[in-house]
N, C-alpha and C positions, 0 to 999 in steps of 0.2 A: 218456733221459739219466740217470734215476734207477736205474741198474743197472750192473753190471760186465760188460764185454765180454771174453770169454776165448775162446781157440782151444784146444780140448781133444780134438777127434777126429783121426782119422788124416789127413783132408784139410786139417786146420787151419782149417776153416770152420764149425765148430759154434758156434752162438751161445748162450751161457749167460747168462741174465738173472737178476738178484737182486731183481726188483721186489717179490716177495711179502714178502721180509724187510724191505725198505725201507718198503713201505706199512704193514706191521704195526707197525714201530717208530714210524712217523709217527703212526698212529692212537693208539698207546699214549701217546706223548709229548704230542701236542697235545690229544688227547682227555682225558688226565689233567689238563692245564693247564685246560681248559675246565671239567671237573668240579670242580676245586679252586676256580676263580673263582666258579662258581655257588654252591657251598656257603658260601664266605666272604662273598660278596655277600648271600646270603639271610639271613645272620646280621647283618651290619653294617647293612643297610638298615633293620632294625627297632631295632637298638641305637643308631644315630646318625642319626635322621631329618633333622637339620639339614644333614647332609652329603649324604645320598642322597635327600632329598625337598625340594629347595630351593624348588620351586614351591608348597609347602604353607605356607610361612612368610614368604617375601619378598613384600612387598605388591604390587609392580608385576608380579610373575610369577605370582600366585596363579591356580589353576584348580581347579574342583570335581573334576576327574578325579584329582587327586593325593590326595584325601581317603581313598581306599581303598588300603591297602597290601597287601591280600590276605594269605594265609597264607604259611608258610615257603617252600614250593615252588610253590604254586598260581599265583603270578604268571606262571610260565612259559607257561601256557596261557590264563589268564583275561584277560590283556592283549589277546588276540586278539578278545575280545568287545567291545572299544571300537570303535565304528563309524567309518567314514571321515568322516562329517559331523562327528562329535564331535572327531576329530583336527584337521580343517580349522579348526573354530571356535576350539578351545582351544590348538592347537599350530601352526597356520598351514598355508597351502596347500602350501608347500614340504615340510613334514613329511608331509602326507597323500600327496603324490605319491611321496615317497621310499619310504615303507612299502608303497605300492601296487606299485612296481617290484619290491620284494623278494617280494611275494606272487606277482607274475607269474613271477618266476624259480623260485619253488617249484612253481607249477603246471606249468611247462615241464619241470622236473626230474621231476615225477611221470609225465608222458608219457614221458620218457626211461626211467624205471624200468619202465613198461609195455613198452617196447622191450627192456629188459634181460631181462625174463622169458623171452623166446624167442630173443634174440640170444646170450645166454650159452651155452646148450646147443649152439646151432648152431656157434659159434666153437670151443668146447671139444672137440667131437666131430668136428672136421673131419678128413678123410682125411689121412694122412701123405704127405709128399712130400720130395724132396731138400732143398728150401729151408726146410722147417719141421721136419725131423727132429731138429735140434739144440735145439729149444725145449723146455725142461723146466720152466721157471718157471710156477707155477700162475696168477699174475696175467697174465703175457704170453700164456698159452694161452687166456685169456678175451678176447683182443683179435683184431682182424682180421689181425694178424701171423701168427696160427696157421692162417689160411686159405690154401691153396695158390693160386697164380696161375691164373686162368681157371676157378676153382671155381664151381659152380652156387650155392653158398651166398652168393655175393656179391649174388644177387637180394634176399636178406634185408637187406643193407646199403642197397640202393637203396630198398626199400619202407620201411624204418625212417626213412630221410631224408625221404621224402614225409610220413610220419606226423608227425615232429617239426616240420618247417618248415611243413607245412600247418596244423598246430595253432598254430604261432607266428604266422602271418599272421592266423588267425582271432582269436587273443588280442589282437593289435595293434588290430584293428578294434573289438573289444569294449572294450578299454581306452580307445580314442579316444572312444567314446561316453561312458564315465565321465568322462574328462578334460574333454571339452567341456562337459558338464553342470556339473562342479565349477568349471571355469574361469569359466563365465558367472555362476555364483553368486558367485564372488569378485569379478568385475568389476562386479556390481550393488551391492556394498557402498558405503556413503557414506564413502569414503576420499578424502583430498585428491588423491591421485595419479590417481584416476579422473575428476576434473574438471579436470585440468591437463595441459598439454603443455610439453615443453621445446623451445625454438626456438633454433637456433644459426645462425651465418653470416648474421646479420641485416644487410641492406644499410644503408648509412649513412643513406639517406632515412628509414628507420624506426627509427633507433637512439635512440629516446626512449620512455618509458613511454606517453605520450599517443599518439604516432604508431603504436606497435606495437598498442595497444589499438584504435585507430581502423581500422587495416588489417584486423584480424580481425572487427571489427564490420561492415566493408564486405563481407567474405567471407560473413557469415552474417546477423546482425541486430543492432540497437542493444542489445538486452537479452541478447545471447548471451555477452558478455564481462563477467566480474565485475571483473577487474583484470589488468594486465600489469606484470611486474617485470623490468627489466633488471638484470643483475649489474654491480656497479661494483668498482673496486679500492679496498680499504680497509685497507692494511697498517698505517697509523698508528693507526686506530681499533681494529683488532684488537689491536695492541700495548698500547694504553691499557686496553682491557677486560681483557686478560690480566693486566696489571700490577695492575689494580684487584682482580681475583679473588685474586691472590697476596697483596695487602695485606689483603683481607678475611680470608683464611685466617690470616694472621699476627695480625690483631687478635683473631679468635675464639680462637686458641691462647693469646694473652696473657690474655684475659678468663677462659679456662678455668683457667689457672694461678693467677690471682688468686682465682677462686672456690674453688679447691682448697686453696691455701695461706694465703690471706688477706694475701698480700704482693704489692704491685704489682711485676710483673717489669720488668727493665731490660735494655738491650742497648747495645753500643757501635756508633758509626757506622762501618761497615766501609769506607767510602770515605775516611775520614780517619785517618791514622796517629795513634795515641794519642788517638783521638776521645773525646768526652765520653760519659758514661754517661747514656743517654736513657731516659725513662719509656716503655716499649713501648706502653702503652695510649694515652697522650697522643699519641705520635708517629704511630702507625698510624691513630688517629682523625682527626688533622689531615690526614694524607696521603690517607686514604680520602675525606674531604670534598672535597679538591681534585680527586682523580681522578673523583669523581662529577660535579663541575661540568664538568670537561674533557670527559668522555664525553658528557654531556648536550648540550654545545655542538656537539661534533662530529657527534653523531647528528642533531641538528636541522639542521645545515648540509647534511649528506649526504642527509637525507630530502628537503630542498628540491631537491637535484640530481636524485634518482631520480624524484621526483614531477613536477617541472616542467621537467626537462631543461635547467635553468639551473645553471651552475656558479658558486659563490660565490667572490669574491675575498676572501681572508682573510689574516691576518698569517702564519699558519703555512704555510711553503712545502710542507708535507706534504699540503695540500689544493690541488688543481689550480685555477688561475685560468684559465678558458677562456671568456672573453667571446666569442671568435671562434666557439665552438661554439653559443653562444646566438644569435649573429647569423646563423648558418647556418640556423637554424630559427626565423625571426621569427614564424611564425604559430602556434607551439605555444601561445602565451598565449591564443589565441582558441579553442582546443579546449575544448568544454564537456563535461567528463567528471565533473562534480560528483557524479553518482550513483554513480560508481565510485571516488571519492576519488583521482582522477588529475589534478586540476586543479593549475595552477601557483599557488602562494601569491602574493598581491599583493606587488608591489615586488621580486619575485625575477626576473621576466622581463627579458630584455635590452631596453634602451632605446636610442633613437637616440643616437648619439655623434658629435660633430663630427670631421670629417677622419679617420674610421676609428679613432678612439680606442676603447679597450675600453669596453664598456657598464658603467655603474656598478652596483654592487650593494652591499648592506649589508655592512659590515665587522664581523666577529665576532672577538673576542679568543680566539685559539687557542694562546696562548703556553704551552708545556709545559716551559719551561726549568727549572722547579722539580722536574721529575720526574727529571732526569738525575742529581741529587745524592741522590735518595731512596735509602735503604738497603734498600728492599724488593726482593724477588726480581724480576728483569727477565725471567725465563724465562716464555714464554707457551705456553699450550696451544692448539693449532690448532682444537680443538673439532669436528673432523670425524673420522669413522672412516676410517683409512687402509687401504691395500690389502695390507699385508703381514701381515695377521692381528694386527697390533699397533696401539697408540695412539701415533702419532708426535708429536713436539714440534718446533716451529719457533721459532727465536730471531730476533727482529727488534728490535734495540735501537739507538737513535740515540746515538752516543757524544758525549762532551763536546767532542771535537775538531771534530766535524761541526757542532755547535751554534755553536761559536766561529767556524767558517769561514762559516756562513750569516750570523751577526750582522755579522761584519767585512765581508762582501760587500755586505750591505744598506746598511751605513754608508757604504761606498765609493760606492755608487750615490747616496745622499742628498747626500753632499758634492759629487759630480760634478754634481748637478743645479743647483748654483749657478754653474757655469761656463757657457761658451757652449753654445748649444742642441745643436749637432752633437756636441760632445764629451760633453755630459751624456747624450744619448740612447745613444751608443755605450757609455759607461761603465755606465749603468744596465742595458743589455741584457747586457753582459758579466758584471756583478756578479750579476744575477738568474739568469742561466744557470749561473754557477758555484755559487751557493747551491743552486739546485734540483738540479744534478748531484750535489753533495756529499750532500745529504739523500737523493736517490734511490738512490745507491750504498749508503748505510748502512742506510736504512730499508727499502728494497726496492721503492719505487714511490711514486706520488703518489695520495693519496686523492681519489676523485671521477672517475677515468678510467672512462668507460662502456665496458663490454665488449660485443661483438657477439653476445650470447647472453642468454637470460632465460627466464622462465616466463609462460605465459598461462593464466589460470583462466577456465573457462567455467561457465555456469549450468546446462547440460544435458549428460547423458551422450551423447545423440545428436550434439550439436555437437562434443564432444571426440573421439568416434570418427570423425566425418566429417573433422575437421581432421587426424587422424593418417593418413588414407588419401588425402588430396588432395595435388596438386602446387601449391605456393603461389607459385612464382616462375619466370620464364622462364629464368633463369640456373641451370645445374646447381649443386647443392649450396647455393645461396642460400635463405634462409628454410626451412631443413630442420627439419621437425617430427618429434619423437620422443616416445615415452612418457615421462612424468615419473616419476621415482622417488619414493619416500616422502620427505616433507620432511626427516625426521630422517636420511635416508640419502644426502643430496646431498653430493658431494665438490666443494665450491665452488672449490677450487683448479684443478679441471679444467674448470669451466664456461666459462672465458674462452678456452680453446684454439681456435685458428682451424682451418679445414679443412686448410690446408697443414701446420700443425703436427701435426694428427691423422694425416694421411696419412704423414708422415715417421715419426711414432711407430709406426704400424702396420707400416711396412717394417722399422724397427729391431726391433720385437717378433718379426716373422716370421724375420728373419735370426738373431737370438739363439736363438730356439726351434729352428731348424734346426741351428745349430751345437751346441747342447746335446744335441739328439737324436743327432747323430753321436758326440759325446764320451761320452755316457752308455752307448754300446754297449760301450766297453772294460771297465768294471767289471762290467756285467751279463753279458757273455760269460765273464768270468773266474769269476764266481760260478756261472754255469751249468755250467762245466766242472768245478767242484768237486763237483757232484752225482754225477759218475761218476769216482770216485777213480782207477780204473785208467787211464782215458783222460787224466785230468789229470796223473798222474805221468809219463806217457809224453811229455807236451808241456812240462812245467815241471820243470826239473832239481832245483830246491831242494825241490819238493814230493815228488819221488821219494826224495830223501835223507831227508826228514822222515818219510815213511811207512815207509821201510825201518827207520828207527831206532825209530819209535813206531807199529807197525801198528794199535794200538788207536784211533788218530786217524781211521782210514779211515771207520768207520761214523759217528763224530761229525761229520766233515766233510760226509758225505753228508746228514746231517740238518740241518746248519747252512746248507747252500747255499740252500734256499728261504727260510729265515729271514733270511739276509743280503740276499736280493733284496727282501724285504718292507721290511726296515729301511732299506735304501739308498734305495728308492723313496719312503720317508716324507719324505725331504729335498726331493723334487720340488715339492710344493705351495708351499713358501716361495720357492723359486727362480723358479718360473713366475709366482707372484703378483708378484714384483718386476719380472719382464719385462713383465707385463700393464700395469704402471703407465705404460709408454711409450705405450700406446694411448689414454690420456686418458679412461678411463671416468669417468662422472659419478656412479656409485653402486656400492655393494658388490655389488648384483645383477648388474651388468654385468661386474664383476670375476669373480664366480663363474661366469658363463656362459662368458666367454673362457677362464678357467683350466680349466674342465671339459673343453672341447674339446682343449686342449693335453694335459691329463692322460690323456684317453682315447686320444689318438694315441700317447703314450708307453706306455700300458698295452698297447696292441695291438702296436706295433712292437717295443718293447724287451723287455717281459716275455714276450710270446708268441713272436713270430717269431725274435727274436735268440736267445732261450733254446732254442727248439725246433730251429732250424737248427744252432745251435752244438753242441747235444748230438748231433744226428744225424750231423753230419759229423766232429766230433772223435772220437767213439767208434768210427767206422768207418774212420778214416783209414789205419790200419795194413793193413786188409784191402783197401782200395782200391789201395794201393801194390802189393800182391801181384797183384791182377787188377782193372783198372779197369772191366772189363765187368760186374762184380758190383754196380755202383752202383745199378741199378734194384732188384735184389732187396734190397740192403742198406737203401736208403731205405724200401722197402716194409715192412721189418722194424722199423727204428729209429723212424720217424715215429709209428706207433701206440704205441710203447713210451713216448713222452714223456708220455702221459696220467698215468702214475704221478707224474712230477715235478710236473705242474700240480695234481694232487690234493694233493700236499704243500704247494704254494704256497697253495692255497685254505684248507687246514687251518691253516697258519701265520698267514695273514692274519686268519682268523676268531678264532684264539686270542689274537693280539696286540690285536686290536680289543676283544675282551671284557675283557682285563686292563686296558687303558688307559681304556676308556670306563666300564665298570661299577664298577670299584674306585676310579676318579677319583684315581689316585695323584698326578698332576701338580697338579690344582687343590687337592687337600688339602695337598700340600707347600707350594704357594705361599701358601695361606691361613695355614698355621702360621708361615711366615716373616714374612708381613705382620703378624701379631699381635705380633711382636717388633721389626720394622723399620718406621720411619716414624712420623709423628704419630698418636697413639692416645688423646689426652686426651678428646675428645668423641665422641659417636656419629657425628656427621658426618664426623669425621676417620677413624674406624675403618672406615667404609663406602666410603672412597675408595681407588682404586688408588695404589700408590706404587712407582716404579721397576719397573713390569711385574708387581708382586705384587698379586693381587686377593683380596679377602675372599670367603668362601663365598657371600655375598649377591649377588655379581657374577659369575655363571658366564660362561664364554666363549660366543661364538656358535658354533652348530653349523657345521662345515665341510662344507656341502652338496656343493660341487664335488669335494672330496677323496674323500668316501665314495661319491658317485655314480659317480665315475670308477673306483673299485675294483669296483663292480658290473659295469662293462664287461668286466673280465677274467673274472668269474664266468660271464657270459653267453657270452663268446667260447669259453671252455673247454668249456662245455656244448654249444654248437653244433658244435664241431669233433669232440669226443671222445665225444659221446653214441652215435654209431653206430660209431665206431672202437674205443673202449674202453668197453664197456657198464657197467663198474663206476663210471664217472665220475658219472652221475646220482645214485647213492647218496650220494656225497660232497656234491655241490652241493645236493641236497634237504636234507640235514642242515644245511649251512651257511646256506641261505636260511631254514629254519625257525628256527634259533637267532637269526640276525641280525634277523628280523622281531620276535621277542619283545624282544630287547635294545634295539633302537632305538625301539620303541614306548614302552618304559619310560623311556628317556632323554628322549624328547620330552615325556612326561607329567610326569615328576618333576624334570627338570633344566633343559632348555633352554627359553628364552623363544621366543615366536612371531615376534619381530622380530630382524633384518630379514627380510621375506618378499617374494620376487620374484614371487609369484603362480603358482608351479609352472612357471616357464619352463624349468628344467633338465629337466623331464620330456620336453618336446618335443625338446630337444637330445639327450637320451638315446635317444629312439626313432629319431632320424635316424642316430645312431651305430650303433644296434642293427640297422637295416636294412642298413647297410654290413657289419656283422659277419656277418650271414646270408649275404651274397654271398661274403665272404672264406671262410667255413666251407665253403660249397658248392663253391667252386672248389678248395679244399684236398681235399675228399672226391673230387671229380672227378679231380684229379691222382693221388690214391692209387689210384682204380680203374684209372687208366691204368697205374700201376706194377704193379698186380696183374693186368694183361693181361685185364681184364674186358671183352672185345670185345662180348659180347652185352648186358651190363648198361649200358654207357656210353650207348647210344642211348636207353635208358629213363630215364636220369638227366638228359639234356639238357632235356626239357620242364620239369623242376623249376627249372632255371636260368632258363629263359625266363619261367616263371610268376612267379618271384621278382623278376626285372627289371621285368616289367610291373606287379607289385604295388608296387614302389618308385615307378615313375612315377605310378601311380594315387594312392597315399597322399600323395604330395608335391604334388599339384595343389591341393587345397582344404582338406584336413583341418587342416593347420597354420595356415592363414589363418583358418579359421572359429574355431579355438581362440584365436587372438590377439586378436580383437576381439569386442565384444558386438554381436550382430545389431541391425539398425535397429529392428525391431519390439520387441525386448526393451528397447532404449534408450527408445523412445517410451512403452512401458508404464510404465517406471520414472519417466520425466519427468512423465507425466500423473498419476501417483499422488502427486506432491509438490504441495502447495498453495502459494499465493503467499507464505505466511508461513514457508516452509521456512528453517531456520537454516543459513546457509552459513558460520558462524563457524569450522568445522573446516577450511575451505580458504582463507578470506580472510585474507591476511597470513601464510599458512603458508610461502610460498616467499620469505622474507626472509632475507638473509644473517645469520648469527648475531651478527656485530658490530652490525649495525643493529637487530636484534631484541632485543639485550640491554637489560635494564632501565636506565633513566637514573639510578636511584639504588639502591644496595644498602646494607644495614646488617647488623650482627652478629645472630646468633640471640638473640631476646629472652630465652630461658631462661638465657643466660649473664650477663645484666645484673642488678645490684642497684640500689638507689635512686640511688647516686652515679653509677655508670657509665651507668645508663639516662638520666640527665639529660645526661651528657656526650655519649654516643653518639647520643642522640635528635636532636641538632641536625643530624646527617648527613642524615637523612631529610627534615627540615623544609627545610633549605637546598636540597637537590636537588629536592624537590617544587616549591619556589618557582621555582627556575631552570627546571624543566621547563615550568611553566605560562607563564613569560615567553617561552620559546623557541618552544613549540609552540602554545599557546593551546587546543589540544584534543589528543585522543589520536591517535597515529600509526597509522591504519588498523586499530586494534585489535590491532596486532601487537607492541606494546611489551612485552606480558606473555608472549609466546611465547619459548621458547628461553632461559630463564634456566637455562643448562646444558641446552639443548634436548634433547639426546639423551645418555642415559647412555653410549651406545656410542662417543661422540666425545670422552670426557673425556681 
């Protein structure tokens, strides 16, 4: 594809390629870019360490590996001295697996270079024939295209394929030994996710904390389960907590202004036209105090629901009154789970009620009418990391009209109660239904609805691994147990999705991915055709006119073609991430895994097959019209010649990755804009994101799925073209060597270690790699057929059989062994822990952020003087008093967790 096809001999069938010129220009252009980036980066990294060594000064990202900056150029090779164990401990298992894949690609490229040493002279000195007599390009002469059909030199092609793929299978086995060892080291770590499981599609009989815990205790032992936590619907609490956070930010901003200028700031009531001028500190202090009280009451009520499976009847219709649910499980109050803090608080269990009346329960004043007129920002942060690579915000605000509707409806019910019994009952039911419906539509749901999903925390690694591998219910999909994500990585909005919803979401995701795959073919094919200007101008009239008018654009267009493919494919991760949302993933790790598979498919189908076949057929179409019987010879010539185009793509991808990753152009630009845009009075304000703009202290997460999917193309090109175009391994070896250094540096100096899936993408990559091997071998097999290698094909068939058998072998147990910690290893770890082992890192970890929020928050003490300290100090005192009245004791030790639990979910 990356060459011009001309007919210049007397027969009109001489093929003249320009690959040498194109490849030379590509190496000069992209090699020059890489050299420039390396020199500039080597200077900037020492000049601006706060920009290029974030993990050396940001407290929660610090690592000792970042202490050594090395010399001007020595970082290029000295970073390879950092061991895999060090990278796993300081940068995460995902980072260690990623750089390990790059190392494997480099080793396979070196084997390819070994083949190159003797394949190059064999191909270049092949005997002349009618079909190869017109090949004069020096690069094309180094490919199998220069070998006549039926030549004995094709034995070398078969032998080199055995060397490459035989070593690849050996490497996969060796790498699996490394991966299993590192994976088991990771699974032994005392992390919350290793002691917990996620349970979904929980049958209604077990849809309470107490019953769910009792079910798993019955499966194992009484001391096996530390706690069980069902998820509940809390849109109103989430709204209150978000409004409280916004009010706290406003108060701290006002206090900072007062501390800076010595003048108490004022603002107008934005909900009232010509509103009065309010003292900002007084107003936000009072509002924060009310919000603290409201949040504490709601949290106490909802905690009673999730602990005791009893739903409170409260004044606020935003909290569900479900005495029927309590009556459905009358024996829950008898469950003795005091050791696991799962018991139902006294007085909250359903009691016998005459004639089917709702069981009585304490009434708690949850009136929030004062909040609707508050001038604080009603916008809420969802507090979860979203799937689009961005931090999304959701707005759930109850309007004044809805409040009026609910009040009027309740009043109507009360007045109707004085009438005849039948009329009163009907009116009350209608009024209550109207009120609840109005609030549900505006607020987005009722607090207290228990979802059929939750988390169970075990006391032993062996129990956790056993639970993951067992069938827990006779009904398919019920009581489905999955690995728990990291507590800070849970997407709580997807926890509640039912099996039917998830299946429909998966179908929608598959359908949209397939449609996008077909649609994406159009631009990729067009960009591929641009790489061969002569063929493109013959098929696109306006290009022919443009090139006739400006012939100097031809070489420019040929160099831009692979760059356009790389840039256009850069849009795919965002689109596919949005599609993945429909599948209902409960963590970013699952998003990355699903997105990686999609990106890998696109990389193989679109970038490789569409580009290769498009170039092969488009460039040869004119000759096929003259004599269609030449199709075999033409494909045998053009398919190997695509290696030059893919070498260009790899160089372009490596150069663009280096420019964006190493120089950090986008994060630096965002940080500069953030310094001018948004609140910046206090250090706390300066360290927060604003409108998508992040400071330098908050680097983005590394896009593992995106970059790992790019490696799929590198391996695919290596597998196919290593024996067809022997110069390809030289390019891939250079790219892998540079990428290894670059990404090691990025993990050590820039990116944090969380979120970390535990190297799951490595296993997915190997499965894709096994498929790539088969695709490459069938491609070579087909090419040998086109080259009429009758004697060589029988020798190649055993390699196909061996590879297929190796696929079956490696998929039997290797992936399973790497997924779970073996029983003996689990027992060793369990026996090493004494009875006083501190489980605080997992107890209360899987609590929804709204429920885990502090019951009282106050401004930063450093912003207070004697006067404001006395004024604002009452916030904490009142909230603490209320907290003691409502709870009597701490809430599972979880009330202190997730005060802004995860920086990544802001």
